[in-house]
N, C-alpha and C positions, 0 to 999 in steps of 0.2 A: 338532681340525682334523688330519687324516692329510696326508702328503706326499702329492701327487697329485690331491687334492680341497680344495686351497687355495682356488680362485675360478674363476669360470666362463672367465677367460682365463689366456693363459699367456705368458712372457715368451719374446723371441726377439731375438738381436744383430741379426738383419736390420729388426727394426723401427727400429734407429737409423743406418742408412745412409742417406746424405744430410741427415741433421743433426749439427749441432754439439754436441749433446747428450751429455755423459760422467757417468760414475759420481762419487758424492760420498759423504759420511759418512749422507746420509739417504736415499740410492738407492744401492744396492750388491746383489750376490749371495753370499750365505751359504754358505761353504764347507768342508769338512773335507780334510786330507790324505788321497790314495789310498794305503791299504796296502801294496798290490801294487808302486805305483812312485811313494814316497813322495818322491821327488827330482826328479818331471819332472811329476805330475797332482795333481789336486784334483778330488772329488768335491761337485758342485753339488748345493745343498739346496731353495734357495728366492730368489726376487728380492723384494727389499722395497724399496718407495718411499712414503717417510712413512710412514701408517698403513695402507697396503694392502700387502699380500702376495701373491705367486702362484706357481704352479709354474713351472719352467724346461721350454721347449716341447722336448721330446727329439726331435722329428722333425728342428729344424732344429740343436739345439744337442748332443744327446746328454745323456748323463748326467756326462760328464768334461770336464775341461779340460785344455789342454797348458800348461804354464808355460814359458815359455822368456825366457833374458837378454836385458836392454835395453842395446841398443849405444849407448845416451847415458845409461845409470844405471849403470855396470858396477861400481859400490862399493855396490851395493846386495846383502845378504847372499841366497844362493840358497835356495830352497823347503827343502830338507832341514836347512840350518842356522837357519831363524829360527822355525818351529813344530814343536810334536810332534806325533804320531800321535792321531786325535781330538780335537784341540784345533779349536775355531770360531774360523774368521777370514772375510776378508772381501776381496771386490775392490772397493773403494771409490774408485777412482780410472782415469783411462783408459776403456778399454773392452775388448772381446772382438771378435776377428777370425777371419776363414777360416782354418782349419788345412788348408792345400794337402795336408799329408803324408797326410791320411786318403783322397784319391784314390789312392794306391799301395798303402795299406794299409786296408782299413776297420776295422779292430780299433784304429788309432788316433784321440784326440778328434777330436770335428768342428771344433773352435774352439780359439782360443789367447788367451794374453795375457801380458803380461810380469810379472817379480818384483816391478817397482818398482809394479806398481798393487795391490799386497795389503798388506792393514792388519791390525791387530789387534783385538781385539773390546775396546770401551772398558768403564770399571767398570760392572756390572750393567746393560749395553747388553742382554746375553742372559742370560736366570737358567735355570740346568739344574735339572731335575728328576730327583734321584737315588732310586735305587729301594735300599732297605736297612732295617736295623735300629738302633733309638735305644735307648740305655742312659740314661734320664734322670738316675739315680743317678750315673753318672759322668761325664754330660754326653759320653757318647762314641756314636761314628755307625759303621757297617761297612757296606761296599758290598755289593751283592749280585753285581755284575759287577765280578772283581778288574782285567779287562782295562783298567776305567776309573782304577784307582787311581793310575797314573802323572801321568793329567790332573788328577785333585784334589789330588795332593801338589804339582804344579809352577803350578798356576795358580789355587790357592784358598789353602792354607795360608799363613798370616801375612799374606794381604793382605786388602783389603776386599770382592773379588769374593762375591756372597753365593748360596746356593742353597737349592732346596725339597729336603724327604724325604718319601718317600710309601712306607709299610710294607704296605699294603694294595690299592694302584692305584685307591682309590676316593676317599682324601683325601691332601692332603700338608700338613707342618706345615711353618713355617717365617716367614720366611727365617733361616738361620743362616748364619755364616762358620765357617771353620775357623782352631783357634789353632796347634795342631799335633797330631803322633802321637803317644802314646803307646807304653808297653813292647811291648805287644800288638799295635801297627802299626795300632791302629783311631783314628780321629780325633775328637780334643777339641774340641767345637763350643760356640758361644755363640749368644744371639740377635741378629739383626741388627736397626738402626733403620732400616735403608732402606725397608720396608714394615711394616702393622702385624701385629705378630706373633701367629700363632693357626694355628687349624686350617681349610682351604680345600677346601671340596669341588671333586673334578676334574670340570670339564663340558667340553664340547665344544669350547668357543670360550676357553677358560681356558688351552689350550696346544696345541702344534706337535707331532706324533710323526713320528719319521723313522726311518730304518734306512739306516747307514753303517757301512763294512768288519765287517757281519755282528752290528753292534751296534746293539739297539734303544733308540732315546733320546728324550726328550721336554723342552722348552724352554718357557720362558713368556718373549713379547715385551713388554716397557712399551710402552704405547702403540697396541698391535695387537691381542692376547690381552686379554679381560675376565675380572676375578677376581671372583669373589662375595663377599658380606660372610663375613669371619671367625669363626670360633665361638672366642672367645678363651679361651686355655690358659695354664696356668703352665709354667714350664721352670726346674729350678733343681737343683743337684747336693746330692748329701748334705753333702759338704764345706760349700759356701756355706748348706746350712741349719742345721746347727748352729752356724755362726759366728753367724746369725741371731738364732739361739735363745740363745747367750750373750749377745749385746745385751742382748736384753729382757730377762734374768734380771738383768745387773750393773745396769741401767738403775732397777731397781725393788727393789734390794735395798743394802745398806751393810753388815751383818755377816754372816759366815757360821758362827755358833753352831749348837748342838744344835735351838733353836726354828725357826731360820731354815730349816736342813734339814728338820726336819718339817714344817712348814709348804710347804717345797719340793714333799714328797712329795703332802701332799695338793692342793696345786696341781695338779701332776701329774694326781693322779686326778679332781679338778673338771672340767679343762682336757680330758679324755677324753670326760666324760659331756656338756659343752657343745658338742660337734663339731657343727655345721649344716652347711646347703649353701651358704655364701659361699663367696667366692673362695680363702680360705686352710685350706678344709678338708681337700685333698690335702696340703698342707705339714704339718699338725696333726698327721694319721694318721700319716704317715712320721716326724715328729719324736718322737710318743711310743712308736713302733716302737724307736728308735732309744736312747730313755730309758728304757724298760721293760727293754732286754737289760741296762742297768748299773742297773737300780734295786736288785738283790739285794745289788750290791757296796755301795749306799749305806747301805741298810738294816745291812747287817753292820757298818760303819763305825759308824753311829750308836750300836747294842748295845755295842760295845767301849768306847765312850767314856762311857758310861752306867755300866761297872763300874768305872771309875778313882776313886779317893776324892777326889782334888783337884777332882773335877768336882761337890761339894756345894754349893757357891755356887750352881749352875745350877738345882738342884732348889728350893732356896728363892724364887729368883726364879719359878720355875712356880707355886709356892703365892701368893705375892704377886698374881700375874698371873690366880690363880683366882679371887681375892678381889675382884679387879677386876671379873671377868665377872659374879660374881653383884650387884654394884651397879649394873652396865650392864641386865642382866635386869629388875630393878626398874624402872629408867628406862625402858625396855621397855613393861614392862605399864600404865605411869602415860601414856605417848603414844598406847596401844592405846584407853584409855576417852576421849581426847580425840578419836581418829579416829571412835568409833563416833557421839559427840554431832554431829559434824560432817556424818557421814553422813545423821544424821536432819533436821538444817538442809537439806540438798539436796534431800530427797524433799518436804520441805514446797514448797521453792521450785519444784520440778518441777510440783506440782499447781496453783498458781499461773499458772504458764506455760501449761499445757495448757487452764485457764479461759479466758484471752485469745485464745489461737490459736482457740478454738471462735468466741468473739464475731467474728473478724476473718472467718472462713469464713464465717460468716452475711451479713456486709455485703457479701463479694465476690459472694456468688450471688444478691443483689438487684441489684448493680450488672450484672452479666451478663444478668440478666432483662430490665434497662430497653434493655442494647443491643440485645438479639434484638428487642423490639417495633420501633426504629426500624430495623432492617436489614430485618425482613419488609415495612413500609411501603416501603422503597424499591424491594425487590424488585417489589412489586406493580404499582409505577408501570412498573419497568423491560420487565414483561412486556407490559403496556398497550402501549408503545412498539414492542415487538418485533411486536405482531399488526399495527399500523398498518404498520411497515414490510415484513412479510409480501403484505398486500396490496398496496402499491405496487410489490413486486419482482414479482407476479403479473401484474399490468398490462402492466408494460415489457417483461418476457418474453416475452409476447405478440405486443406489438406486433415486436420484434425477430426474433421468429420468423418473420412474416409477411414482413420487409423480406429475412430470408436466404434464405427459398423465390424469392421474386422475382428477388435475385440471381443464385441457383443458376441460375435457366433464362434468366436472361440469358446467363450461363457457357457453357452447355452451347448454345445456339444460336451463340454466336459459335465455340466450338470447331468445330462442324459447317461452319460456314462457311470454319473456316481449311483444315479437311481438305480441302472442295471446292477452294479454291484451290491448295494444294498440289498435288494432283490435275493440276488444270489447267496449273500450270508446268510440272510432269514432264513431262507430253503434250508440250507446247510444246519443249521443251528435246530431247526426242526428236526430234520432227520436225524442228527445228533441225540436230541433228548428222547426221540421215540426208541431209539437204537438201545440207550441207557434204560429208559424203564423195560424194555423186553428184556435186558441181559438181567436186570436186577430181579425180574419175577421168575427167570429161568433159576437166579441162583438161591432164592427164597424156596422154589420148589426143591431143587437140589438137597438143602441142608433139610428141609421136611422130612423128607424119605430118608436122609441120613440119618436124623434122631429116631425114628421108627425102624430103622435096621439096628442101630447101636441099642436101643431099648430090648428089641426081641433075643438079642445076641447076650444081652447081659452086661454090658459098658456102663461104667459111670457117667450119667447124663449132665451130672453138675458142671462138667467142662463147658456145655454148650448155653452159651448167652450172649447174644450180639451184644447187649447192654451193659457187659461188664465194664468198659470205661467211659461212666458217666461224668462229665464236667459240670461244676456248680458255680454259681457266678457267685462275683466278690459285691455283696450289696451294702459296703459301709457306706455311710454317709458323708458326705464331704463337708468340711466347715464353711464352705460359701453355700452349700445347698440348706445351711440352720437357718431358719428364719425365725429363731426366737432369740432372747436375751435372756427370759426368767420364766418361770410358771405362768406369771398373769400376762405377759405378753403371747405365750402360748395358747393359754385359754380364750383369750379374746381372740385371737384369729380362728381358732376351732369354732366358737360362738357365731360369728361371722360366717362362715363357712356352712353349718348348719341352718343359719337364719336365710342363705340364699338358695339352701335347698329344700324350704319348705317345714323346717324343722325349727322353727325359733322357740328356745328352751330358755329358763332362769339359770343363772350365772353358777347358783350352789347347787343347781340339780347336777350340771354336767360336772362340777367338782366333785359330787358326791358320785357320780359314773365313771370317772377315771381313776379317783382313788380306790373303789370298789373292785374294778376291773385288774388293776395293777398290783394290788396289795396281794388278791387270792387269785390261785388257779381257776378257779372256777366261779363264774357270776350267772345269776339267771334272771331273766328279764319275765316277769309275769303280767297277765292280764288277758282281758275278753280278746278273741279275735278281731283283727281289724285295728287294733291299738297303735300301729306301728312298731311292734318289738323289732321283727326282722329288718325292717327298711331302716331303722335305728342303727341296730348293730352293723348291718352293713355300711353305711355312710360314716359312721364313727370309724371303723376300722380301716376302710379305705382313705380316710383322712391321715391317720396315723402311721399307716405302713404300705411299702411298696406291694405290688400285686403278686410278686413271686411269695410272699411270706404271708397270704391271705388264704383260708380254705372255706368253702360253705358246704357244710355237710345238711342234706336233708336226712334225718333219722327215720328209719322205716319200722314199721311193729314188726315185731319177734328177731330182734336182735338180741343175742345172749352173752355175747364175750368180745374179748377186742378183735377178735377176726374181723368181725364184721365192721368194726371202725377202721382198723390199719391192715390187717392182714393176716396170713399164717405161714409158717416154716412147712415147706413140703417134703415130707423125711423121702417121699419117691426119688424127687428130683436135685435134694439137698440145697436146694434152694428157696429164697422168702418171696411168697407169692402176694403182693400187694393188693389190697381193696379197690374199690372202684372210688373212694371217699379221696384218694390223693394225699391222704396224711403222713404215708410212709415217704414219699418223696421229700415232703416239708421236714419229717424229722432227719431225713439224710442230709438237708440243707445244713439244719441246727448242728447236726453231728461235724459236718465239714468247717462251721464257722467256730465249733469247740476247738476241735483239732488245730486249726491254724491262728487261734486266738483273734475271731474278728467280730466275736458277737457284740463289744462293749461299745462300737461305734455303729452297730447296725440295729435296724429296728426291731420290735419283738415281732413275734408270729402269732396271729391271733386265729383261731377255728370258730366258727359259728355253728351251733350244734341247735337246727331249725327243728321245732317240735320235739326238744330234748325227750321229753318223757313218755312220747309213743312207746318206748321199750325201756326197761327198767335202766336209768343211769348207772346203779350200783353194779349192772353187769358189765355191760358192753364198756363204760369206762373207768373199771375197776384196776386198771393197770397203773391208772396215775394218782391212785388214792393216797398212797404213802410219800407222795413226792408233795402235797398240798400243805404241811407243818417243815418241810425240809427250806434249809437255806445251801447256797453254793459257796466254796471260798476257791483261793487259787488253784489248789490241787485236788480238788473234792467238786466233781459235778453231777448232774443226775444221771442214771444209768438206767434205761428200759431194756430188759433181757426178751425180746421177742421169739425165744426158740432157738432151737440148734445153735447155729453159729453165729445168729442175727444178734448184736450187740450196739445198742448206740448210745453216745452219751451227748449231753446238751446241758448249757447253762439255765438259770431260770428264767429263760426269755421265751415261754410258750403259755398263753393265755386261751380259755377256751370262754365262750359267749354263749349260754343257751337259751333259747325261749321256751316257754311252757305255756298251755292252757291249762284248764281243769275242767275237764266233765267225763261222760262215760267211755271216751274212746282213750283217753290217758291213763298212765299209771301214777299210781300215788309216789311222793318222794319219800324213800327210807329215810330215818334218823340219821345214817351216815351222811347221806347227802346232805341233809338239811344242817347239818353241824360244821360244813366244810364249805358252805356256798353261802356270797351274800344274793339276797332275793328282794330284786328291784321291783315294786310294783308300778305300774305305769296306767293311769287312767286314760278314759276315752278323751281325743282331743279333735278337732274340725281340720284336717290337713287333707292333702291329697296323695294318694298312695302311688306314686308314680315308679317305672322301672328305674333303676339306679344304673348309670351308665358310668362306671368307675374311672375311665379315663377324662370324664369332664369334670369330675372332682378335683379341686385344690387340695393339694397335700401340704401338712406339716409333719413332716417326718420325725418320728419322737427318736432318740435315740435310747439305747438300753441304760449307759451309764448316766443319763439325764433323769431318767425313771427312777434309778435308785435312789437320787438325790432327792429330786420331787415329792416322794412317795416314802422315802423311809424305808426300802426294803432293807430285809436283815443280809441280803447278801454282799459278801466281802466286807462284813463289819465285825467286830467283836462282840459287842452288845449294843442294846440299844433300851434309853428308857420309855418306859410306855406307862407310867404310872398316872393317875389323875390327880388334880388337887383336892385339897380336903372337901371342899364344898362338891365336888362332884362324884370324888368317892362316898360321902354320905350318900347322896343322892341314889349312886349304883348300887350300894347297898339294900337301903330300902325296895329299890325294884326287882333286885333279887330276892329278897326276901318274900315279897307278894308271888313270885313266881315258884318259890320253894313250897308255899302252902297251897299251890295250884297242882304239887306234885311233879314241877318241870323243872327240871337239873341244867343248869347251865353250867358247861363243860367249862375247864380252865382254857381249851383252845377258844372257844366262843370269846370268853373275856378279854383274853389276850389280844383277838383280833378286833376286838371293840375298842379298845385302850390304842392299840396301833393307830386306827382309823381316825380317833378325835384327836390324836396327838398331832397327826396331820392337819386333818381339815380345821380345828380350831385358828391355825395360822392363815389360812387363806377363804375362809366363809367370814361374812360380817358378824352374822348374828350368834350370839353368845350361845344358844340352845340348840342352834342348828344341826352340829355334828353330832351330838347325843342323840337328838331327834332322828335324824336319821340311821344311826347306828343301832337303835333300838327297834325301828321299823322293820329293818331288816336281818338282823341277827337274831333276836328275842321272839318279836313276834310270831314268825313261823313256827315257833316251837309249839304253840297253843293249838291243844287238840284234847278237849275235856269234856266233861257233860255232868251234867246233874244241876238243881238248883242251887247247891252249896257252891258250885262252881261259877255260877253267873254271879253271885256275892261276892264272890273273892274277885273276878274280873272285875267289879265295879269300884272295889277297894283300891285295885292297882290303876283304873282309869282315873282316881283322885290323886295319884302321885305323877299324872300325866295331863297337865291341865291344857287346855287346847290353845290359850294364849300363847304358852312356852313352847309345847312340843305338838303342832298344829299336825305334824304328816303322822306320827303315832298315835295321838287322840283321835284324829280321823278311821285310822286303819281297826284300831281297838273298838270303836264306836259301830263299825259295820259287823264286826264279829259278834257284838252282843246281840242288836239287833237282828241279826239271821238267827240266831239262837233263840229270839224270843218270839220268833214268826208263829209256831204252835203247830204248823202242819209237820212236814217232811223233816225240818231238821228241830224240831222243840228239843230245847236244853241241850243243842250239841253245838258247842263252840270249836269252829275249827279255822284256822288262817285260811286255808286253802278254797274253804267254801265262798268266801268272798272274791276270788277270782271269776267267778261264773256270775256273781252278783254286783261288778266292782261300778 
């Protein structure tokens, strides 16, 4: 099994989002230190969950994990102090989370975890397969890869951790443990009792192969990988082999005289000739080789002893033994004669046995013949019964075939009758529908004529409205349809949907977009045509709300009042006449939810104003001006007076998202609008603008009560702390001071809005300065519209307060404002935020 093909599935930390599941000793990620960044990163190898292993999802997680210090466990040693390079260990507690640093630098790991979540591998939990050469005579092992020597020295020598050894990459021997290192820096090894010792065939499922730090490695995971039955082999050093032989000789000899030595030599010769294929063959061969090396020395010593005079008594003893041998030979001859007689008796007994055996076979044959006769009679009887049954079956089959034919004819006749009836019913339905349509047209014509007649006769026409009883749907979101547990879970789902729809954005950009839209009644998306303003707005609102709560309005040039956006009250008919935008039915839906207290469990309503500044916003949108700074309580809701008797109430659950361009065809935004709106500038990006099919967009419906909590709306609350900390307060005062020198007044409305925004953003954005950076770019910089050389100098002083390394968004926009004013042609010394929208 190779890394990359471990299973059909792959592991991602996103699978754990929204669950309380954590890593443990049986559910972990196997890792090794990154040789390039050994104090910061680890290389992920695989994910194990019990008896299942799988690859790491490199699209979601990459192949490396960033290790950071846990502020709650400061005493835990760092990565560099705890583990050696190439040492295997695991992430066996806690979890891995998203690493926001990868947004700024794509070379950074995508995910991170804490030092306290790292654990060492337990004894024999992972058994490594080393490649090298074994010397059985010396019981030593030398590694092929010198880079792994420190790993073997530190994590195996003197410990019970076992390992396998392969010399040909086809089989592996073991398991072994390392005792020590010899003078030649080779590892002294011995057999381990952890598994059956032998030679194992290396099959695909018996190990996991991977590469880390440019080293190819293989491991066996007990309980996951499968080992075939081993071929049992022997493993013993020369030293141990000689010790064993010595014990055998001492156990069988009491004296060390000349006869014993001679017998010893004869024993060695006989031992060599009696070598067979049993388990001791290899040991005997090696032992004989060792003994042969000392045989000449032993013979020389014996010859020397024979020449000594004082050894005469030994020769006398040999003569006595020779006489004893003659006596024994005589006894052996006598025993051989007895053996021949016994052999004759055995042959006689065998003949009698064969005779009895023949008689038994004859008896058995007659018994079988009798049984055969009985069986043949039974077979004859059964065949007769079979023939009788066949006749009966034929008769029954013929009868049932006739019945089946009759039933088939009945079915065909009934199917034909059914078709005729269905055709007749269809004709009657068509006639009925046509008749209804005809009667409906006659009724409409009659009502129209009656209205004209009543109008000419001066009657009250307000009583004529066929849509008096409009039923509005209950759009509350059920608890089982809520797919998020907190803001982060919600935000991550929206990011994923945007990415699938070709709009991959940074998480902090989406945070800014959501906070801006929900804290303000009006949010404007600005930029060049084709930057995807409208498509982004459509995609986002279709994720957040049901289709009934969304309106897409294309603003036309020449709109002058709210009647173009909503409609007007007709004094002649005393009825409200809605515009074609569909805003009026949407407001009626919100009024229905307010009256029935349904709004808290429903989504917000969203209106997209496409090309919002083709007509002056302060004219056609003016009816909503006074609502931007208001909040609602249990007994106080927003009221819209649409004229005449038309009054509508709704909670603060309506948001407008406008898209604006800046050219000779558009209207400038008035200070009243700029003071009330967040203006988010979009830069050109490479993406395909496709027609959005709202039904195909996955929805994550967001309830109004959750929006109040996530974005800290003022609704249904007594008060809200919107103060900066001391450092931010001083920086904001300095920036306001620079605007004051430019004769730009920052209203209390804008200041409160910025502080409310930052109070929420600092809790969900990882970068310290990002919230204030967005707030300045969207609420303060759009106020810039100054001229002259002195204004240019003051803008440069403001630029010094917004260094690019801390305020990258604001610094980039301010740099564009200054650069455009310095061009020296059309816009010489004219510094205007909105001029950058045509040069973004």
